[in-house]
One Martini backbone bead per residue (centre of mass of N, CA, C, O) as a GRO file, in nm:
protein
  118
    1UNK     BB    1   0.093   0.033   0.020
    2UNK     BB    2   0.070   0.355   0.004
    3UNK     BB    3   0.197   0.637   0.130
    4UNK     BB    4   0.041   0.916   0.244
    5UNK     BB    5   0.278   1.107   0.202
    6UNK     BB    6   0.315   1.042  -0.111
    7UNK     BB    7   0.038   1.167  -0.184
    8UNK     BB    8   0.088   1.457  -0.089
    9UNK     BB    9   0.350   1.522  -0.262
   10UNK     BB   10   0.225   1.447  -0.529
   11UNK     BB   11  -0.002   1.670  -0.522
   12UNK     BB   12   0.205   1.909  -0.471
   13UNK     BB   13   0.361   1.896  -0.753
   14UNK     BB   14   0.118   2.033  -0.883
   15UNK     BB   15   0.012   2.347  -0.990
   16UNK     BB   16  -0.287   2.300  -1.013
   17UNK     BB   17  -0.333   2.181  -0.723
   18UNK     BB   18  -0.215   2.437  -0.577
   19UNK     BB   19  -0.432   2.628  -0.685
   20UNK     BB   20  -0.673   2.488  -0.570
   21UNK     BB   21  -0.592   2.514  -0.273
   22UNK     BB   22  -0.586   2.830  -0.281
   23UNK     BB   23  -0.894   2.853  -0.351
   24UNK     BB   24  -0.983   2.689  -0.078
   25UNK     BB   25  -0.886   2.891   0.139
   26UNK     BB   26  -1.145   3.076   0.115
   27UNK     BB   27  -1.350   2.847   0.019
   28UNK     BB   28  -1.595   2.671  -0.067
   29UNK     BB   29  -1.651   2.467  -0.372
   30UNK     BB   30  -1.764   2.408  -0.668
   31UNK     BB   31  -1.650   2.224  -0.931
   32UNK     BB   32  -1.720   2.437  -1.139
   33UNK     BB   33  -1.560   2.675  -0.993
   34UNK     BB   34  -1.285   2.542  -0.995
   35UNK     BB   35  -1.276   2.498  -1.320
   36UNK     BB   36  -1.311   2.786  -1.457
   37UNK     BB   37  -0.991   2.902  -1.469
   38UNK     BB   38  -0.947   2.665  -1.651
   39UNK     BB   39  -0.794   2.526  -1.960
   40UNK     BB   40  -0.996   2.277  -1.914
   41UNK     BB   41  -1.160   2.012  -1.841
   42UNK     BB   42  -1.375   1.880  -1.608
   43UNK     BB   43  -1.231   1.611  -1.600
   44UNK     BB   44  -0.951   1.707  -1.539
   45UNK     BB   45  -1.026   1.844  -1.271
   46UNK     BB   46  -1.136   1.590  -1.142
   47UNK     BB   47  -0.876   1.442  -1.125
   48UNK     BB   48  -0.730   1.641  -0.945
   49UNK     BB   49  -0.937   1.607  -0.714
   50UNK     BB   50  -0.881   1.315  -0.663
   51UNK     BB   51  -0.602   1.340  -0.567
   52UNK     BB   52  -0.665   1.527  -0.323
   53UNK     BB   53  -0.857   1.319  -0.187
   54UNK     BB   54  -0.642   1.080  -0.168
   55UNK     BB   55  -0.447   1.270   0.015
   56UNK     BB   56  -0.641   1.451   0.216
   57UNK     BB   57  -0.666   1.771   0.140
   58UNK     BB   58  -0.964   1.709   0.064
   59UNK     BB   59  -1.322   1.737   0.036
   60UNK     BB   60  -1.632   1.577  -0.069
   61UNK     BB   61  -1.979   1.702  -0.118
   62UNK     BB   62  -2.304   1.633  -0.157
   63UNK     BB   63  -2.552   1.900  -0.268
   64UNK     BB   64  -2.753   1.750  -0.424
   65UNK     BB   65  -2.621   1.821  -0.749
   66UNK     BB   66  -2.363   1.930  -0.587
   67UNK     BB   67  -2.023   1.944  -0.571
   68UNK     BB   68  -1.811   1.991  -0.293
   69UNK     BB   69  -1.525   2.167  -0.182
   70UNK     BB   70  -1.280   2.100   0.097
   71UNK     BB   71  -1.052   2.203   0.297
   72UNK     BB   72  -0.800   2.042   0.501
   73UNK     BB   73  -0.632   2.194   0.738
   74UNK     BB   74  -0.456   1.922   0.862
   75UNK     BB   75  -0.321   1.771   0.596
   76UNK     BB   76  -0.011   1.896   0.630
   77UNK     BB   77   0.107   1.779   0.899
   78UNK     BB   78   0.264   1.526   0.812
   79UNK     BB   79   0.467   1.682   0.638
   80UNK     BB   80   0.580   1.870   0.851
   81UNK     BB   81   0.683   1.650   1.054
   82UNK     BB   82   0.873   1.533   0.854
   83UNK     BB   83   1.056   1.784   0.794
   84UNK     BB   84   1.134   1.828   1.095
   85UNK     BB   85   1.313   1.565   1.122
   86UNK     BB   86   1.568   1.704   0.987
   87UNK     BB   87   1.619   2.015   1.121
   88UNK     BB   88   1.599   2.228   0.868
   89UNK     BB   89   1.308   2.297   0.948
   90UNK     BB   90   1.063   2.490   1.001
   91UNK     BB   91   0.771   2.521   1.106
   92UNK     BB   92   0.482   2.519   0.960
   93UNK     BB   93   0.311   2.803   0.848
   94UNK     BB   94  -0.012   2.830   0.751
   95UNK     BB   95  -0.022   3.136   0.701
   96UNK     BB   96   0.219   3.156   0.521
   97UNK     BB   97   0.118   2.963   0.311
   98UNK     BB   98  -0.128   3.136   0.235
   99UNK     BB   99   0.029   3.381   0.142
  100UNK     BB  100   0.200   3.233  -0.074
  101UNK     BB  101  -0.048   3.129  -0.244
  102UNK     BB  102  -0.168   3.417  -0.297
  103UNK     BB  103   0.082   3.527  -0.448
  104UNK     BB  104   0.104   3.315  -0.657
  105UNK     BB  105  -0.174   3.359  -0.785
  106UNK     BB  106  -0.128   3.669  -0.853
  107UNK     BB  107   0.134   3.596  -1.059
  108UNK     BB  108  -0.017   3.411  -1.223
  109UNK     BB  109  -0.111   3.301  -1.512
  110UNK     BB  110  -0.430   3.239  -1.697
  111UNK     BB  111  -0.272   2.979  -1.886
  112UNK     BB  112  -0.393   2.691  -1.861
  113UNK     BB  113  -0.306   2.399  -2.087
  114UNK     BB  114  -0.419   2.154  -1.977
  115UNK     BB  115  -0.579   1.848  -2.050
  116UNK     BB  116  -0.455   1.661  -1.818
  117UNK     BB  117  -0.417   1.464  -1.562
  118UNK     BB  118  -0.150   1.274  -1.437
   0.00000   0.00000   0.00000
């Protein structure tokens, strides 16, 4: 069985998935709203969301006919603990991570041309 930590780092390795996490920092979002800013199909965005769900970084909930995505605020804790074990890293400040993600999203061009999730 694959290590959950491997799934977290694999999910974070993709810039589209990092952008999605940044978007979900603000509030819960419907899948269609998550997909709106990306130049890819809804199916491709759904694959990215599936990777994030499998890594435990987000949760999905069906409300009526709409599937909503919600960030799991404690999901990065195991990765943070693992990195701290090396003694080279300061504890991950989730507020600083939120600021970094917001700044990265503000600087990123809105020209994602990915056709499918890896």
